[in-house]
C-alpha positions in Angstrom: 0.0 0.0 0.0 2.8 2.4 0.8 4.6 2.3 -2.5 1.2 2.4 -4.3 0.3 5.6 -2.5 3.8 6.9 -3.1 3.4 6.5 -6.8 -0.1 8.1 -6.9 1.3 11.1 -5.0 4.2 11.2 -7.5 1.7 11.6 -10.3 -0.2 14.4 -8.5 3.1 16.2 -8.2 4.1 15.7 -11.8 0.8 16.9 -13.0 1.0 19.9 -10.8 4.5 20.8 -12.0 3.1 20.8 -15.6 0.2 23.1 -14.9 -2.4 20.4 -14.2 -4.0 21.6 -10.9 -6.8 19.0 -10.9 -4.6 16.0 -10.1 -5.7 15.9 -6.5 -9.3 16.6 -7.5 -9.5 13.6 -9.8 -7.6 11.3 -7.5 -9.9 8.4 -6.7 -7.5 5.7 -5.7 -8.4 5.8 -2.1 -12.1 5.2 -2.8 -11.4 2.1 -4.9 -12.8 3.4 -8.2 -11.9 1.6 -11.4 -8.9 3.8 -12.1 -6.7 5.8 -9.6 -7.4 9.1 -11.4 -10.8 9.8 -13.1 -11.7 13.1 -14.7 -14.8 13.7 -16.8 -13.2 12.5 -20.0 -9.8 10.9 -19.1 -8.5 8.3 -16.6 -5.1 7.3 -15.4 -4.2 4.0 -13.6 -1.0 4.1 -11.6 1.2 1.0 -10.9 4.2 1.4 -8.7 6.8 -1.4 -8.5 10.4 -2.1 -7.5 13.0 -0.9 -10.0 14.6 -4.4 -10.1 11.3 -6.2 -10.2 9.5 -8.0 -13.0 7.8 -6.4 -15.9 4.4 -7.7 -14.9 1.6 -5.5 -13.5 -1.4 -6.7 -11.6 -4.8 -5.7 -12.9 -7.5 -5.9 -10.3 -10.7 -6.0 -12.4 -12.1 -6.0 -15.8 -13.0 -2.3 -15.4 -9.5 -1.1 -14.5 -8.3 -0.8 -18.1 -11.7 -0.1 -19.7 -11.7 3.1 -21.7 -15.3 2.7 -22.9 -16.6 5.8 -21.1 -13.5 7.9 -21.5 -11.8 9.8 -24.3 -8.4 8.6 -23.1 -7.0 6.1 -20.6 -3.4 5.9 -19.5 -1.4 3.3 -17.5 1.5 5.0 -15.7 4.1 2.7 -14.2 6.6 4.1 -11.7 9.7 2.0 -10.9 11.1 3.0 -7.6 14.1 2.0 -5.5 14.4 1.8 -1.8 16.9 4.3 -0.5 16.6 5.4 3.1 19.6 7.7 2.9 18.6 9.8 -0.2 15.1 8.7 -0.9 11.8 10.5 -0.2 9.6 8.9 2.5 5.8 8.7 2.3 5.3 11.6 4.8 7.7 13.7 2.8 5.7 12.9 -0.4 2.5 13.9 1.5 4.1 17.2 2.6 5.3 17.9 -1.0 1.9 17.2 -2.4 0.1 19.3 0.2 2.4 22.2 -0.6 1.0 22.3 -4.2 -2.7 22.1 -3.2 -5.3 24.9 -2.7 -6.9 25.3 0.6 -10.1 23.6 -0.8 -8.1 20.7 -2.2 -6.3 20.0 1.1 -9.5 19.0 3.0 -10.4 16.4 0.4 -6.8 15.2 0.1 -6.5 14.6 3.9 -9.9 12.8 3.9 -8.6 10.6 1.0 -5.5 9.7 3.0 -7.6 8.7 6.0 -9.6 6.4 3.7 -6.3 4.6 3.1 -5.5 4.5 6.8 -2.8 7.1 6.6 -2.7 9.8 9.2 0.0 12.5 9.4 0.1 11.7 13.1 1.7 8.4 12.2 4.4 9.9 10.0 7.2 8.4 12.2 6.0 4.9 11.2 6.8 5.5 7.5 10.5 6.1 7.6 11.5 4.2 4.4 12.8 6.3 1.6 12.2 5.7 -2.2 13.7 7.2 -5.3 12.0 7.2 -8.7 14.1 5.3 -11.2 11.9 5.0 -14.2 8.5 6.2 -15.5 6.6 4.5 -18.3 3.3 5.8 -19.7 1.1 3.7 -21.9 -2.0 4.8 -23.8 -4.6 2.2 -23.2 -6.7 1.8 -26.4 -7.8 -0.7 -28.9 -5.4 -3.6 -29.1 -3.9 -3.1 -25.7 -3.6 -6.4 -23.9 -6.6 -6.4 -21.4 -9.8 -8.1 -20.5 -13.0 -6.0 -20.7 -16.4 -6.7 -19.2 -17.9 -6.7 -22.7 -15.6 -9.6 -23.7 -16.5 -11.8 -20.8 -19.1 -14.5 -20.8 -22.2 -13.7 -18.9 -21.8 -14.4 -15.2 -18.0 -14.1 -15.1 -17.1 -11.5 -12.5 -14.2 -10.6 -10.2 -11.5 -10.9 -12.8 -7.9 -10.3 -11.7 -5.0 -10.8 -14.1 -1.5 -9.8 -15.0 -0.1 -8.0 -18.0 3.5 -8.3 -19.2 4.7 -4.8 -20.0 6.9 -6.2 -22.7 3.8 -6.9 -24.7 2.7 -3.2 -24.4 5.7 -1.5 -26.0 3.8 -0.4 -29.0 1.5 1.5 -26.7 4.3 3.5 -25.0 3.5 7.2 -24.7 5.0 10.0 -22.7 4.2 12.6 -20.1 3.9 15.4 -22.7 1.2 13.5 -24.6 -0.7 12.6 -21.4 -0.5 16.3 -20.3 -1.7 17.6 -23.6 -4.6 15.0 -23.6 -5.6 16.1 -20.1 -5.6 19.7 -21.1 -7.6 18.9 -24.3 -10.3 16.8 -22.6 -10.4 18.2 -19.0 -9.6 21.8 -19.6 -10.8 22.0 -23.2 -7.5 23.4 -24.4 -5.9 22.3 -27.7 
């Protein structure tokens, strides 16, 4: 849970640094929605894994990579490395994220953290540091390896599966494209 939250906060910060102020507003990871970030027209699913780990990501449902009701869906994979000496701890990530939020966003943000069981009062418990080693962004669209509810036989539910990222290379995108897509569909800017 800690590294997953760390990755989601990393994305909020990256969006904010690129002029996307709604990152915290569309963050739905704590309420267990289909994707971690859901705007009106776009969604982003975040997976965070060890830098030296496998190239397989876990998909928790047939809805997680479903772009049916969205103009765009992205899968963002952060590879991080444990580094207590130079890394950023979860409480430090929370503080950095809060520093970028408006007063109105802060209330919702802290409530979302509480949904995950994280309280700033427990910051001393989260003393492990992490460094971002790699970021991969995939555009999830037709042909992306995934299972969709519309493809499943009637009565099949609760699907969990894994995807090899090696099979997704042709869907690689980048932060610039994701940012421009968010601006286009959420801010209606071209």
